[in-house]
N, CA, C and O atoms as CSV, one atom per row, in Angstrom:
chain,resi,resn,atom,element,x,y,z
A,1,MET,N,N,26.151,50.562,16.947
A,1,MET,CA,C,25.538,50.223,15.697
A,1,MET,C,C,23.966,50.351,15.946
A,1,MET,O,O,23.480,49.945,17.002
A,2,ASN,N,N,23.226,50.897,14.993
A,2,ASN,CA,C,21.833,51.067,15.074
A,2,ASN,C,C,21.153,49.855,14.734
A,2,ASN,O,O,21.438,49.218,13.720
A,3,LYS,N,N,20.215,49.495,15.590
A,3,LYS,CA,C,19.388,48.368,15.348
A,3,LYS,C,C,18.335,48.756,14.260
A,3,LYS,O,O,17.668,49.778,14.417
A,4,LYS,N,N,18.167,47.947,13.138
A,4,LYS,CA,C,17.251,48.221,12.077
A,4,LYS,C,C,16.124,47.173,12.102
A,4,LYS,O,O,16.386,45.977,12.227
A,5,ILE,N,N,14.844,47.647,11.980
A,5,ILE,CA,C,13.727,46.793,12.175
A,5,ILE,C,C,12.840,47.124,10.968
A,5,ILE,O,O,12.693,48.270,10.543
A,6,ARG,N,N,12.231,45.973,10.419
A,6,ARG,CA,C,11.212,46.191,9.374
A,6,ARG,C,C,9.915,45.684,9.941
A,6,ARG,O,O,9.849,44.580,10.483
A,7,ILE,N,N,8.866,46.501,9.816
A,7,ILE,CA,C,7.497,46.039,10.304
A,7,ILE,C,C,6.485,46.322,9.273
A,7,ILE,O,O,6.603,47.219,8.438
A,8,LYS,N,N,5.436,45.478,9.375
A,8,LYS,CA,C,4.314,45.680,8.552
A,8,LYS,C,C,3.279,46.488,9.387
A,8,LYS,O,O,3.018,46.134,10.537
A,9,ILE,N,N,2.697,47.558,8.825
A,9,ILE,CA,C,1.732,48.276,9.579
A,9,ILE,C,C,0.394,48.331,8.771
A,9,ILE,O,O,0.385,48.277,7.541
A,10,LYS,N,N,-0.704,48.437,9.512
A,10,LYS,CA,C,-1.997,48.336,8.911
A,10,LYS,C,C,-2.631,49.747,8.927
A,10,LYS,O,O,-2.413,50.546,9.838
A,11,LYS,N,N,-3.442,50.012,7.847
A,11,LYS,CA,C,-4.084,51.289,7.726
A,11,LYS,C,C,-4.990,51.548,8.910
A,11,LYS,O,O,-5.496,50.592,9.498
A,12,ASN,N,N,-5.206,52.727,9.266
A,12,ASN,CA,C,-6.088,53.095,10.356
A,12,ASN,C,C,-5.754,52.601,11.665
A,12,ASN,O,O,-6.641,52.587,12.519
A,13,VAL,N,N,-4.579,52.188,11.945
A,13,VAL,CA,C,-4.186,51.716,13.304
A,13,VAL,C,C,-3.050,52.616,13.767
A,13,VAL,O,O,-2.081,52.883,13.056
A,14,LYS,N,N,-3.229,53.061,14.987
A,14,LYS,CA,C,-2.189,53.953,15.589
A,14,LYS,C,C,-1.018,53.202,16.154
A,14,LYS,O,O,-1.238,52.262,16.918
A,15,TYR,N,N,0.206,53.541,15.841
A,15,TYR,CA,C,1.364,52.867,16.210
A,15,TYR,C,C,2.162,53.903,17.033
A,15,TYR,O,O,2.252,55.073,16.660
A,16,SER,N,N,2.708,53.465,18.101
A,16,SER,CA,C,3.688,54.247,18.967
A,16,SER,C,C,5.041,53.556,18.871
A,16,SER,O,O,5.192,52.419,19.318
A,17,ILE,N,N,6.056,54.258,18.271
A,17,ILE,CA,C,7.334,53.859,18.016
A,17,ILE,C,C,8.333,54.337,19.077
A,17,ILE,O,O,8.366,55.531,19.378
A,18,CYS,N,N,9.133,53.460,19.642
A,18,CYS,CA,C,10.193,53.906,20.675
A,18,CYS,C,C,11.167,54.838,20.047
A,18,CYS,O,O,11.641,54.627,18.931
A,19,SER,N,N,11.465,55.897,20.795
A,19,SER,CA,C,12.535,56.793,20.364
A,19,SER,C,C,13.626,56.928,21.481
A,19,SER,O,O,14.591,57.681,21.349
A,20,CYS,N,N,13.416,56.160,22.578
A,20,CYS,CA,C,14.406,56.290,23.694
A,20,CYS,C,C,15.375,55.043,23.742
A,20,CYS,O,O,16.498,55.135,24.238
A,21,GLY,N,N,14.941,54.010,23.264
A,21,GLY,CA,C,15.755,52.798,23.266
A,21,GLY,C,C,15.615,51.903,24.487
A,21,GLY,O,O,16.313,50.898,24.614
A,22,PHE,N,N,14.627,52.308,25.463
A,22,PHE,CA,C,14.513,51.543,26.643
A,22,PHE,C,C,13.318,50.477,26.619
A,22,PHE,O,O,13.130,49.672,27.531
A,23,SER,N,N,12.549,50.570,25.484
A,23,SER,CA,C,11.447,49.668,25.401
A,23,SER,C,C,11.880,48.239,25.322
A,23,SER,O,O,12.867,47.918,24.660
A,24,LYS,N,N,11.155,47.375,25.988
A,24,LYS,CA,C,11.360,45.905,25.872
A,24,LYS,C,C,10.655,45.256,24.736
A,24,LYS,O,O,10.749,44.042,24.556
A,25,LYS,N,N,9.912,46.074,23.920
A,25,LYS,CA,C,9.098,45.729,22.845
A,25,LYS,C,C,9.525,46.307,21.550
A,25,LYS,O,O,8.677,46.415,20.665
A,26,LEU,N,N,10.745,46.693,21.338
A,26,LEU,CA,C,11.183,47.373,20.121
A,26,LEU,C,C,10.745,46.732,18.865
A,26,LEU,O,O,10.890,45.520,18.700
A,27,PRO,N,N,10.208,47.508,17.966
A,27,PRO,CA,C,10.338,48.992,17.854
A,27,PRO,C,C,9.230,49.684,18.525
A,27,PRO,O,O,9.182,50.913,18.481
A,28,TYR,N,N,8.263,48.943,19.192
A,28,TYR,CA,C,7.139,49.585,19.781
A,28,TYR,C,C,7.415,50.245,21.128
A,28,TYR,O,O,8.268,49.739,21.857
A,29,CYS,N,N,6.778,51.300,21.497
A,29,CYS,CA,C,6.886,51.979,22.761
A,29,CYS,C,C,6.109,51.193,23.837
A,29,CYS,O,O,4.957,50.807,23.637
A,30,ASP,N,N,6.743,50.982,24.927
A,30,ASP,CA,C,6.054,50.378,26.162
A,30,ASP,C,C,6.054,51.355,27.346
A,30,ASP,O,O,5.842,50.973,28.496
A,31,ASN,N,N,6.307,52.658,27.008
A,31,ASN,CA,C,6.325,53.679,28.020
A,31,ASN,C,C,7.506,53.684,29.040
A,31,ASN,O,O,7.466,54.363,30.066
A,32,GLN,N,N,8.453,52.966,28.734
A,32,GLN,CA,C,9.684,52.911,29.615
A,32,GLN,C,C,10.253,54.272,29.841
A,32,GLN,O,O,10.880,54.518,30.871
A,33,HIS,N,N,10.045,55.198,28.871
A,33,HIS,CA,C,10.584,56.479,28.900
A,33,HIS,C,C,10.125,57.325,29.944
A,33,HIS,O,O,10.856,58.224,30.361
A,34,ARG,N,N,8.892,57.115,30.450
A,34,ARG,CA,C,8.142,57.924,31.440
A,34,ARG,C,C,9.052,57.942,32.724
A,34,ARG,O,O,9.474,59.008,33.171
A,35,LEU,N,N,9.326,56.789,33.275
A,35,LEU,CA,C,10.078,56.746,34.495
A,35,LEU,C,C,11.543,57.355,34.333
A,35,LEU,O,O,12.071,58.018,35.227
A,36,TYR,N,N,12.105,57.093,33.207
A,36,TYR,CA,C,13.441,57.612,32.836
A,36,TYR,C,C,13.342,59.116,32.837
A,36,TYR,O,O,14.175,59.797,33.434
A,37,ASN,N,N,12.325,59.642,32.171
A,37,ASN,CA,C,12.203,61.071,32.058
A,37,ASN,C,C,12.097,61.758,33.424
A,37,ASN,O,O,12.744,62.772,33.685
A,38,GLN,N,N,11.278,61.184,34.267
A,38,GLN,CA,C,11.187,61.657,35.684
A,38,GLN,C,C,12.496,61.701,36.421
A,38,GLN,O,O,12.839,62.693,37.065
A,39,LYS,N,N,13.221,60.610,36.316
A,39,LYS,CA,C,14.443,60.472,37.079
A,39,LYS,C,C,15.623,61.386,36.488
A,39,LYS,O,O,16.481,61.889,37.213
A,40,ASN,N,N,15.581,61.535,35.208
A,40,ASN,CA,C,16.671,62.309,34.520
A,40,ASN,C,C,16.348,63.569,33.918
A,40,ASN,O,O,17.153,64.143,33.184
A,41,ASN,N,N,15.163,64.053,34.198
A,41,ASN,CA,C,14.776,65.376,33.650
A,41,ASN,C,C,14.915,65.442,32.056
A,41,ASN,O,O,15.345,66.448,31.491
A,42,THR,N,N,14.538,64.358,31.423
A,42,THR,CA,C,14.549,64.299,30.006
A,42,THR,C,C,13.223,64.290,29.429
A,42,THR,O,O,12.276,64.146,30.202
A,43,ASP,N,N,13.002,64.425,28.158
A,43,ASP,CA,C,11.690,64.491,27.526
A,43,ASP,C,C,11.487,63.545,26.410
A,43,ASP,O,O,10.973,63.953,25.368
A,44,TYR,N,N,11.836,62.364,26.540
A,44,TYR,CA,C,11.629,61.291,25.484
A,44,TYR,C,C,10.142,61.151,25.369
A,44,TYR,O,O,9.391,61.242,26.340
A,45,LYS,N,N,9.735,60.917,24.088
A,45,LYS,CA,C,8.354,60.611,23.700
A,45,LYS,C,C,8.414,59.543,22.576
A,45,LYS,O,O,9.418,59.350,21.891
A,46,SER,N,N,7.265,58.882,22.453
A,46,SER,CA,C,7.141,57.961,21.342
A,46,SER,C,C,6.822,58.750,20.009
A,46,SER,O,O,6.337,59.881,20.022
A,47,VAL,N,N,7.119,58.090,18.918
A,47,VAL,CA,C,6.860,58.615,17.618
A,47,VAL,C,C,5.541,57.983,17.232
A,47,VAL,O,O,5.440,56.757,17.250
A,48,LYS,N,N,4.467,58.798,16.865
A,48,LYS,CA,C,3.191,58.221,16.467
A,48,LYS,C,C,3.122,58.107,14.978
A,48,LYS,O,O,3.525,59.018,14.254
A,49,ILE,N,N,2.610,56.987,14.512
A,49,ILE,CA,C,2.366,56.687,13.118
A,49,ILE,C,C,0.846,56.272,12.920
A,49,ILE,O,O,0.322,55.388,13.597
A,50,TYR,N,N,0.210,56.960,11.968
A,50,TYR,CA,C,-1.115,56.666,11.517
A,50,TYR,C,C,-1.210,56.406,10.097
A,50,TYR,O,O,-1.587,57.320,9.363
A,51,PRO,N,N,-0.900,55.216,9.594
A,51,PRO,CA,C,-0.886,54.884,8.201
A,51,PRO,C,C,-2.293,54.915,7.586
A,51,PRO,O,O,-3.300,54.475,8.141
A,52,VAL,N,N,-2.244,55.475,6.400
A,52,VAL,CA,C,-3.481,55.538,5.570
A,52,VAL,C,C,-3.661,54.336,4.672
A,52,VAL,O,O,-4.697,54.159,4.031
A,53,GLU,N,N,-2.689,53.562,4.642
A,53,GLU,CA,C,-2.721,52.284,3.843
A,53,GLU,C,C,-1.866,51.189,4.426
A,53,GLU,O,O,-0.918,51.501,5.148
A,54,ASN,N,N,-2.135,49.929,4.164
A,54,ASN,CA,C,-1.316,48.835,4.589
A,54,ASN,C,C,0.088,48.963,3.937
A,54,ASN,O,O,0.161,49.220,2.736
A,55,THR,N,N,1.176,48.797,4.670
A,55,THR,CA,C,2.467,48.993,4.152
A,55,THR,C,C,3.557,48.325,5.037
A,55,THR,O,O,3.304,47.843,6.140
A,56,CYS,N,N,4.674,48.335,4.519
A,56,CYS,CA,C,5.923,47.924,5.327
A,56,CYS,C,C,6.795,49.162,5.501
A,56,CYS,O,O,6.904,49.987,4.593
A,57,ILE,N,N,7.424,49.288,6.691
A,57,ILE,CA,C,8.359,50.406,6.842
A,57,ILE,C,C,9.564,49.899,7.464
A,57,ILE,O,O,9.465,48.920,8.205
A,58,LYS,N,N,10.715,50.451,7.253
A,58,LYS,CA,C,11.968,50.151,7.874
A,58,LYS,C,C,12.263,51.294,8.889
A,58,LYS,O,O,12.120,52.484,8.609
A,59,LEU,N,N,12.691,50.819,10.106
A,59,LEU,CA,C,12.915,51.785,11.159
A,59,LEU,C,C,14.316,51.597,11.740
A,59,LEU,O,O,14.771,50.461,11.875
A,60,SER,N,N,14.944,52.582,12.055
A,60,SER,CA,C,16.179,52.528,12.888
A,60,SER,C,C,16.292,53.775,13.834
A,60,SER,O,O,15.647,54.792,13.580
A,61,CYS,N,N,17.035,53.697,14.818
A,61,CYS,CA,C,17.211,54.689,15.805
A,61,CYS,C,C,18.548,54.618,16.474
A,61,CYS,O,O,18.920,53.519,16.885
A,62,SER,N,N,19.293,55.646,16.626
A,62,SER,CA,C,20.615,55.615,17.256
A,62,SER,C,C,20.497,55.204,18.677
A,62,SER,O,O,21.486,54.733,19.238
A,63,ARG,N,N,19.270,55.355,19.362
A,63,ARG,CA,C,19.128,54.990,20.640
A,63,ARG,C,C,18.847,53.434,20.826
A,63,ARG,O,O,18.853,52.928,21.948
A,64,TRP,N,N,18.617,52.757,19.755
A,64,TRP,CA,C,18.329,51.323,19.887
A,64,TRP,C,C,19.706,50.543,19.804
A,64,TRP,O,O,20.315,50.445,18.738
A,65,ASP,N,N,20.111,50.052,20.863
A,65,ASP,CA,C,21.397,49.325,21.036
A,65,ASP,C,C,21.145,47.870,20.771
A,65,ASP,O,O,20.293,47.285,21.440
A,66,ASP,N,N,21.811,47.262,19.865
A,66,ASP,CA,C,21.539,45.830,19.561
A,66,ASP,C,C,21.790,45.014,20.802
A,66,ASP,O,O,20.973,44.157,21.141
A,67,GLU,N,N,22.909,45.250,21.507
A,67,GLU,CA,C,23.279,44.307,22.601
A,67,GLU,C,C,22.424,44.589,23.761
A,67,GLU,O,O,22.098,43.642,24.476
A,68,LYS,N,N,21.982,45.895,24.063
A,68,LYS,CA,C,21.208,46.245,25.209
A,68,LYS,C,C,19.713,45.757,25.076
A,68,LYS,O,O,19.086,45.410,26.077
A,69,ASN,N,N,19.194,45.739,23.895
A,69,ASN,CA,C,17.814,45.491,23.656
A,69,ASN,C,C,17.398,44.143,23.082
A,69,ASN,O,O,16.232,43.906,22.766
A,70,GLU,N,N,18.351,43.307,22.965
A,70,GLU,CA,C,18.003,42.034,22.377
A,70,GLU,C,C,17.787,40.997,23.489
A,70,GLU,O,O,17.481,39.839,23.201
């Protein structure tokens, strides 16, 4: 099951969103993918968001496992 998260984001602030599912700060990236990439020859990267206005967004990712990441 995909974990679904709703966040408020502020204009002119850079957000890095986790795409690998290993972050301990979901939905935000904490760079856990870097070591995993080195060990497993993968290429996970965070998704960058630069909002132009304050808003709320809903996020989900098939790599975010409810049981593993809570």
